[in-house]
SEKE-615933 format. One record per atom (N, C-alpha, C, O): residue number from 1; x, y, z. Coordinates in steps of 0.1 Angstrom, whole numbers. Each point is the difference from the previous one (the first is absolute). Layout:
node num->NUM; xx->X; yy->Y; zz->Z
...
***
This chain:
node num->1; xx->1206; yy->588; zz->-75
node num->1; xx->-10; yy->-6; zz->9
node num->1; xx->-13; yy->0; zz->-8
node num->1; xx->-4; yy->9; zz->-7
node num->2; xx->-3; yy->-20; zz->10
node num->2; xx->-13; yy->-1; zz->-6
node num->2; xx->-10; yy->7; zz->9
node num->2; xx->3; yy->4; zz->12
node num->3; xx->-15; yy->-2; zz->-17
node num->3; xx->-10; yy->7; zz->8
node num->3; xx->-4; yy->-8; zz->13
node num->3; xx->-2; yy->6; zz->10
node num->4; xx->2; yy->-19; zz->-11
node num->4; xx->-4; yy->-8; zz->11
node num->4; xx->11; yy->0; zz->11
node num->4; xx->-3; yy->1; zz->12
node num->5; xx->16; yy->-1; zz->-16
node num->5; xx->10; yy->1; zz->10
node num->5; xx->1; yy->14; zz->6
node num->5; xx->3; yy->1; zz->12
node num->6; xx->-7; yy->9; zz->-19
node num->6; xx->0; yy->14; zz->5
node num->6; xx->-12; yy->1; zz->11
node num->6; xx->2; yy->6; zz->10
node num->7; xx->-13; yy->-12; zz->-14
node num->7; xx->-11; yy->0; zz->9
node num->7; xx->3; yy->-8; zz->13
node num->7; xx->-4; yy->4; zz->11
node num->8; xx->10; yy->-16; zz->-12
node num->8; xx->4; yy->-7; zz->12
node num->8; xx->10; yy->7; zz->8
node num->8; xx->-1; yy->0; zz->13
node num->9; xx->11; yy->7; zz->-19
node num->9; xx->9; yy->8; zz->8
node num->9; xx->-7; yy->11; zz->7
node num->9; xx->3; yy->3; zz->12
node num->10; xx->-12; yy->4; zz->-19
node num->10; xx->-7; yy->11; zz->6
node num->10; xx->-9; yy->-5; zz->12
node num->10; xx->0; yy->7; zz->10
node num->11; xx->-6; yy->-18; zz->-11
node num->11; xx->-8; yy->-6; zz->10
node num->11; xx->9; yy->-4; zz->12
node num->11; xx->-4; yy->3; zz->12
node num->12; xx->15; yy->-9; zz->-15
node num->12; xx->9; yy->-4; zz->11
node num->12; xx->5; yy->13; zz->8
node num->12; xx->1; yy->0; zz->12
node num->13; xx->3; yy->10; zz->-19
node num->13; xx->4; yy->12; zz->6
node num->13; xx->-11; yy->7; zz->8
node num->13; xx->3; yy->5; zz->11
node num->14; xx->-15; yy->-5; zz->-16
node num->14; xx->-11; yy->5; zz->7
node num->14; xx->-3; yy->-7; zz->13
node num->14; xx->-3; yy->6; zz->10
node num->15; xx->4; yy->-20; zz->-11
node num->15; xx->-2; yy->-8; zz->12
node num->15; xx->10; yy->3; zz->11
node num->15; xx->-3; yy->1; zz->12
node num->16; xx->16; yy->1; zz->-17
node num->16; xx->10; yy->3; zz->10
node num->16; xx->-2; yy->14; zz->6
node num->16; xx->2; yy->2; zz->12
node num->17; xx->-6; yy->7; zz->-20
node num->17; xx->-2; yy->14; zz->4
node num->17; xx->-12; yy->0; zz->11
node num->17; xx->1; yy->8; zz->9
node num->18; xx->-11; yy->-16; zz->-11
node num->18; xx->-11; yy->0; zz->10
node num->18; xx->4; yy->-6; zz->13
node num->18; xx->-6; yy->3; zz->11
node num->19; xx->16; yy->-12; zz->-11
node num->19; xx->5; yy->-6; zz->13
node num->19; xx->9; yy->9; zz->8
node num->19; xx->3; yy->-3; zz->12
node num->20; xx->3; yy->13; zz->-18
node num->20; xx->9; yy->9; zz->7
node num->20; xx->-8; yy->9; zz->8
node num->20; xx->-9; yy->7; zz->-4
node num->21; xx->14; yy->-6; zz->17
node num->21; xx->-6; yy->10; zz->9
node num->21; xx->10; yy->9; zz->5
node num->21; xx->11; yy->-4; zz->4
node num->22; xx->-14; yy->17; zz->-4
node num->22; xx->10; yy->10; zz->4
node num->22; xx->-2; yy->3; zz->15
node num->22; xx->-11; yy->2; zz->4
node num->23; xx->22; yy->0; zz->2
node num->23; xx->0; yy->4; zz->14
node num->23; xx->-3; yy->15; zz->1
node num->23; xx->5; yy->7; zz->-8
node num->24; xx->-13; yy->-3; zz->18
node num->24; xx->-4; yy->14; zz->0
node num->24; xx->12; yy->10; zz->2
node num->24; xx->0; yy->11; zz->-5
node num->25; xx->10; yy->-16; zz->13
node num->25; xx->12; yy->9; zz->2
node num->25; xx->12; yy->-4; zz->-8
node num->25; xx->11; yy->5; zz->3
node num->26; xx->-13; yy->-12; zz->-13
node num->26; xx->12; yy->-5; zz->-8
node num->26; xx->7; yy->11; zz->-7
node num->26; xx->12; yy->1; zz->0
node num->27; xx->-20; yy->8; zz->-6
node num->27; xx->7; yy->11; zz->-7
node num->27; xx->7; yy->9; zz->10
node num->27; xx->12; yy->4; zz->-3
node num->28; xx->-17; yy->-1; zz->14
node num->28; xx->6; yy->9; zz->10
node num->28; xx->13; yy->-7; zz->5
node num->28; xx->10; yy->7; zz->2
node num->29; xx->-11; yy->-20; zz->0
node num->29; xx->12; yy->-7; zz->5
node num->29; xx->11; yy->0; zz->-10
node num->29; xx->12; yy->2; zz->3
node num->30; xx->-15; yy->-5; zz->-15
node num->30; xx->10; yy->0; zz->-11
node num->30; xx->6; yy->13; zz->-2
node num->30; xx->12; yy->2; zz->-3
node num->31; xx->-20; yy->9; zz->3
node num->31; xx->4; yy->13; zz->-2
node num->31; xx->10; yy->4; zz->11
node num->31; xx->10; yy->7; zz->-2
node num->32; xx->-13; yy->-10; zz->15
node num->32; xx->9; yy->4; zz->11
node num->32; xx->13; yy->-8; zz->-1
node num->32; xx->10; yy->5; zz->3
node num->33; xx->-11; yy->-18; zz->-8
node num->33; xx->12; yy->-8; zz->-1
node num->33; xx->9; yy->6; zz->-11
node num->33; xx->12; yy->1; zz->1
node num->34; xx->-18; yy->4; zz->-12
node num->34; xx->7; yy->6; zz->-11
node num->34; xx->7; yy->13; zz->4
node num->34; xx->11; yy->2; zz->-4
node num->35; xx->-19; yy->6; zz->11
node num->35; xx->6; yy->13; zz->5
node num->35; xx->12; yy->-3; zz->10
node num->35; xx->10; yy->8; zz->-1
node num->36; xx->-11; yy->-18; zz->9
node num->36; xx->10; yy->-3; zz->9
node num->36; xx->13; yy->-4; zz->-7
node num->36; xx->11; yy->4; zz->3
node num->37; xx->-13; yy->-12; zz->-14
node num->37; xx->12; yy->-5; zz->-8
node num->37; xx->6; yy->12; zz->-7
node num->37; xx->12; yy->1; zz->-2
node num->38; xx->-21; yy->8; zz->-3
node num->38; xx->5; yy->12; zz->-7
node num->38; xx->8; yy->9; zz->9
node num->38; xx->10; yy->5; zz->-4
node num->39; xx->-15; yy->-3; zz->16
node num->39; xx->8; yy->8; zz->10
node num->39; xx->13; yy->-6; zz->3
node num->39; xx->10; yy->7; zz->1
node num->40; xx->-10; yy->-20; zz->1
node num->40; xx->12; yy->-7; zz->3
node num->40; xx->10; yy->1; zz->-11
node num->40; xx->12; yy->2; zz->2
node num->41; xx->-17; yy->-3; zz->-15
node num->41; xx->9; yy->1; zz->-11
node num->41; xx->6; yy->14; zz->-1
node num->41; xx->12; yy->1; zz->-3
node num->42; xx->-20; yy->9; zz->5
node num->42; xx->5; yy->14; zz->-1
node num->42; xx->10; yy->3; zz->11
node num->42; xx->10; yy->7; zz->-2
node num->43; xx->-12; yy->-13; zz->14
node num->43; xx->9; yy->2; zz->11
node num->43; xx->13; yy->-6; zz->-3
node num->43; xx->11; yy->5; zz->3
node num->44; xx->-11; yy->-17; zz->-8
node num->44; xx->12; yy->-7; zz->-4
node num->44; xx->8; yy->7; zz->-10
node num->44; xx->12; yy->2; zz->0
node num->45; xx->-19; yy->3; zz->-11
node num->45; xx->7; yy->8; zz->-10
node num->45; xx->6; yy->13; zz->6
node num->45; xx->11; yy->3; zz->-4
node num->46; xx->-18; yy->4; zz->13
node num->46; xx->5; yy->12; zz->6
node num->46; xx->12; yy->-3; zz->8
node num->46; xx->10; yy->7; zz->0
node num->47; xx->-10; yy->-18; zz->8
node num->47; xx->11; yy->-4; zz->8
node num->47; xx->12; yy->-4; zz->-8
node num->47; xx->11; yy->4; zz->3
node num->48; xx->-13; yy->-11; zz->-14
node num->48; xx->11; yy->-3; zz->-9
node num->48; xx->6; yy->12; zz->-7
node num->48; xx->12; yy->1; zz->-1
node num->49; xx->-20; yy->9; zz->-3
node num->49; xx->5; yy->12; zz->-6
node num->49; xx->8; yy->8; zz->10
node num->49; xx->10; yy->6; zz->-3
node num->50; xx->-15; yy->-5; zz->16
node num->50; xx->7; yy->7; zz->10
node num->50; xx->13; yy->-7; zz->3
node num->50; xx->10; yy->7; zz->2
node num->51; xx->-9; yy->-20; zz->-2
node num->51; xx->12; yy->-7; zz->3
node num->51; xx->10; yy->2; zz->-11
node num->51; xx->12; yy->2; zz->3
node num->52; xx->-16; yy->-2; zz->-16
node num->52; xx->9; yy->3; zz->-11
node num->52; xx->6; yy->14; zz->1
node num->52; xx->12; yy->2; zz->-2
node num->53; xx->-21; yy->8; zz->5
node num->53; xx->5; yy->14; zz->1
node num->53; xx->10; yy->1; zz->11
node num->53; xx->10; yy->6; zz->-1
node num->54; xx->-13; yy->-12; zz->13
node num->54; xx->9; yy->1; zz->11
node num->54; xx->13; yy->-7; zz->-3
node num->54; xx->11; yy->5; zz->4
node num->55; xx->-11; yy->-17; zz->-10
node num->55; xx->12; yy->-7; zz->-3
node num->55; xx->9; yy->8; zz->-10
node num->55; xx->12; yy->1; zz->2
node num->56; xx->-19; yy->5; zz->-12
node num->56; xx->9; yy->7; zz->-10
node num->56; xx->5; yy->13; zz->6
node num->56; xx->12; yy->4; zz->-2
node num->57; xx->-20; yy->2; zz->11
node num->57; xx->6; yy->12; zz->7
node num->57; xx->11; yy->-4; zz->9
node num->57; xx->10; yy->8; zz->1
node num->58; xx->-12; yy->-19; zz->6
node num->58; xx->11; yy->-4; zz->9
node num->58; xx->13; yy->-3; zz->-7
node num->58; xx->11; yy->3; zz->4
node num->59; xx->-12; yy->-10; zz->-16
node num->59; xx->12; yy->-4; zz->-8
node num->59; xx->6; yy->13; zz->-5
node num->59; xx->12; yy->1; zz->0
node num->60; xx->-20; yy->8; zz->-5
node num->60; xx->5; yy->13; zz->-5
node num->60; xx->8; yy->8; zz->11
node num->60; xx->10; yy->5; zz->-2
node num->61; xx->-17; yy->-4; zz->13
node num->61; xx->7; yy->7; zz->11
node num->61; xx->13; yy->-7; zz->5
node num->61; xx->9; yy->7; zz->3
node num->62; xx->-9; yy->-20; zz->-3
node num->62; xx->12; yy->-7; zz->4
node num->62; xx->11; yy->2; zz->-10
node num->62; xx->11; yy->2; zz->4
node num->63; xx->-15; yy->-2; zz->-17
node num->63; xx->10; yy->2; zz->-10
node num->63; xx->6; yy->14; zz->0
node num->63; xx->12; yy->2; zz->-2
node num->64; xx->-21; yy->8; zz->4
node num->64; xx->5; yy->14; zz->1
node num->64; xx->8; yy->2; zz->13
node num->64; xx->10; yy->8; zz->-1
node num->65; xx->-13; yy->-14; zz->12
node num->65; xx->7; yy->2; zz->12
node num->65; xx->13; yy->-7; zz->0
node num->65; xx->10; yy->4; zz->6
node num->66; xx->-9; yy->-15; zz->-13
node num->66; xx->12; yy->-8; zz->-1
node num->66; xx->11; yy->6; zz->-9
node num->66; xx->12; yy->-3; zz->1
node num->67; xx->-16; yy->12; zz->-10
node num->67; xx->10; yy->6; zz->-10
node num->67; xx->8; yy->10; zz->7
node num->67; xx->-4; yy->8; zz->9
node num->68; xx->16; yy->-7; zz->-13
node num->68; xx->10; yy->11; zz->4
node num->68; xx->-3; yy->12; zz->-7
node num->68; xx->-2; yy->0; zz->-13
node num->69; xx->2; yy->12; zz->19
node num->69; xx->-3; yy->12; zz->-7
node num->69; xx->11; yy->4; zz->-10
node num->69; xx->-3; yy->7; zz->-10
node num->70; xx->15; yy->-11; zz->12
node num->70; xx->11; yy->3; zz->-9
node num->70; xx->0; yy->-10; zz->-12
node num->70; xx->6; yy->3; zz->-10
node num->71; xx->-11; yy->-14; zz->12
node num->71; xx->1; yy->-11; zz->-10
node num->71; xx->-9; yy->3; zz->-12
node num->71; xx->4; yy->-2; zz->-12
node num->72; xx->-16; yy->7; zz->14
node num->72; xx->-10; yy->2; zz->-11
node num->72; xx->-3; yy->15; zz->-1
node num->72; xx->-8; yy->5; zz->8
node num->73; xx->14; yy->1; zz->-18
node num->73; xx->-2; yy->14; zz->-1
node num->73; xx->-10; yy->2; zz->-12
node num->73; xx->2; yy->-4; zz->-11
node num->74; xx->-14; yy->10; zz->15
node num->74; xx->-10; yy->2; zz->-10
node num->74; xx->2; yy->14; zz->-6
node num->74; xx->-2; yy->2; zz->-12
node num->75; xx->5; yy->8; zz->20
node num->75; xx->1; yy->14; zz->-5
node num->75; xx->12; yy->6; zz->7
node num->75; xx->2; yy->-1; zz->12
node num->76; xx->7; yy->6; zz->-20
node num->76; xx->12; yy->7; zz->5
node num->76; xx->-2; yy->15; zz->-2
node num->76; xx->-1; yy->5; zz->-11
node num->77; xx->2; yy->2; zz->22
node num->77; xx->-1; yy->15; zz->0
node num->77; xx->14; yy->5; zz->-4
node num->77; xx->9; yy->-2; zz->7
node num->78; xx->-8; yy->10; zz->-18
node num->78; xx->13; yy->4; zz->-4
node num->78; xx->6; yy->11; zz->9
node num->78; xx->12; yy->2; zz->1
node num->79; xx->-21; yy->4; zz->7
node num->79; xx->5; yy->10; zz->10
node num->79; xx->5; yy->-7; zz->12
node num->79; xx->7; yy->7; zz->9
node num->80; xx->-10; yy->-19; zz->-7
node num->80; xx->4; yy->-7; zz->12
node num->80; xx->13; yy->-7; zz->-2
node num->80; xx->2; yy->-8; zz->-9
node num->81; xx->8; yy->12; zz->17
node num->81; xx->14; yy->-6; zz->-1
node num->81; xx->1; yy->-11; zz->10
node num->81; xx->-4; yy->2; zz->12
node num->82; xx->11; yy->-12; zz->-16
node num->82; xx->3; yy->-11; zz->10
node num->82; xx->12; yy->2; zz->7
node num->82; xx->4; yy->-8; zz->9
***
């Protein structure tokens, strides 16, 4: 860029900056909206994590309850006679 184009760009940006007016409560409004979204995101993640844990526990309990005690021997006590 040449010096004249840099100056024109700077002037144009300055003119745009002077025309922008900030609302007095804009920051507070945006901050509350961001906090609300963050709370919602955390709640959804916690609900999904709870659902995954409950589902895996349910599947594990179903699998353990469905198995026959004689079919799957994990430990055989040598003193125990059948």
